[in-house]
N, C-alpha and C positions, 0 to 999 in steps of 0.2 A: 587501455582506452577508458578514460573516466566518463561517467555519464551523469547527467543532471536528473533531478527528480521531475517527473512530468506532472504538470498541473492538469487535472481532469475536470471537464465540464460536461453538461448534458450533450453538447455538440460533438465532443471528441471521445467520449467514454467507450463506445462500441469499437471505434477504429483503433484506439490505443490499447484497449484491454481485451475485449471479446475476440477481435480479429488479429490480435498480436501473435507473432510467430514464436514468441518465447513467453515463459511464465511472467506474470506481473504481480508484484507485491503492492497492494493498494492500501494506503493509509487513510482512514476516515478520521477527520479531525475538525477542530474549530479554533479560531484565534483566541477565544476567551477561555480555553481549556488548558490549565497549567501542565497536566501530564502530557498533553499533545505537544506543547511547546518544548517540554523536556525531552521528548522523543526525537525531535527534529535533527539534532546533531548526529545521533546514531544512524538515522535513516540516510542522512547525507553521506556518511562514511560508507554505509552499505551500498548505496547507489554508486558511489565512486569506485568501489572495489568489486562490483558484481560482474564486470567485464561483459561477456556475451551470454551469461547463464540465465539472467532474468533482469527485468527493469523494475524500478521503483516509481510509484505514482501516488499522488495525494488527491483526495476529494474533500473540499470544505463542505461540511454537512449543512452549514447555514446557507450557502450559495446554491447547493445542489441537493436538497432534501430528497428529491425523487430517487436519486442514485442510492442514497443511504437506505431508503425504504425498500427499494428493489432488492437489496442484498440483506435485508432484515438486520441492519445495524441499530442496536438499541443503546449501546454505550460507546463512548469515545475515550481514549483512542481505541480503535479496532483496526487491525490489519488483516486483510484477506489475501491469501496467495491464490491467484487464479491461473489455472493451467488449462490450455485449450478452451478457454471461456467458461470453465467450471471451477467452483470452489474446491481447492485442494487442502487448504488449512486456514484456520481462523485463530488469530492471536488477539486477546482482549487485555487492555490495560498497559501500563508503562512497563517496558521490558528493557533489559540491557541489549546492546548490540550483539553480544555473544549468545544470549538466549534466543534472539530472533534468528540469527544465522544457524544455530543448532536446529531449530524447527524447520527452517527452509531447506537446509542440507539433508535432513531426514526425508523430505518429500522429493527433492530433486535428485 
């Protein structure tokens, strides 16, 4: 079963991430950020192949700066793996699909 990347907002963050029954990889990004754009295809592939292990979501830090502040995101792209509503891993900067999956698989 392939899945899409969930777009997060102030209205749906808690429901989609904090109350999620599975871990969530949250990508903090902005449309003006070239490394963020470069990361998008890898995240789409990860989301499509994640099956029922975890879901992938994105937060546009320009639209939802409160969420970025809440999770102390200082640089983008930053990906935070949240498990049971708590931070389990933080990945900062542009990474390959393989490197992202290695980190996630070590946690899960």
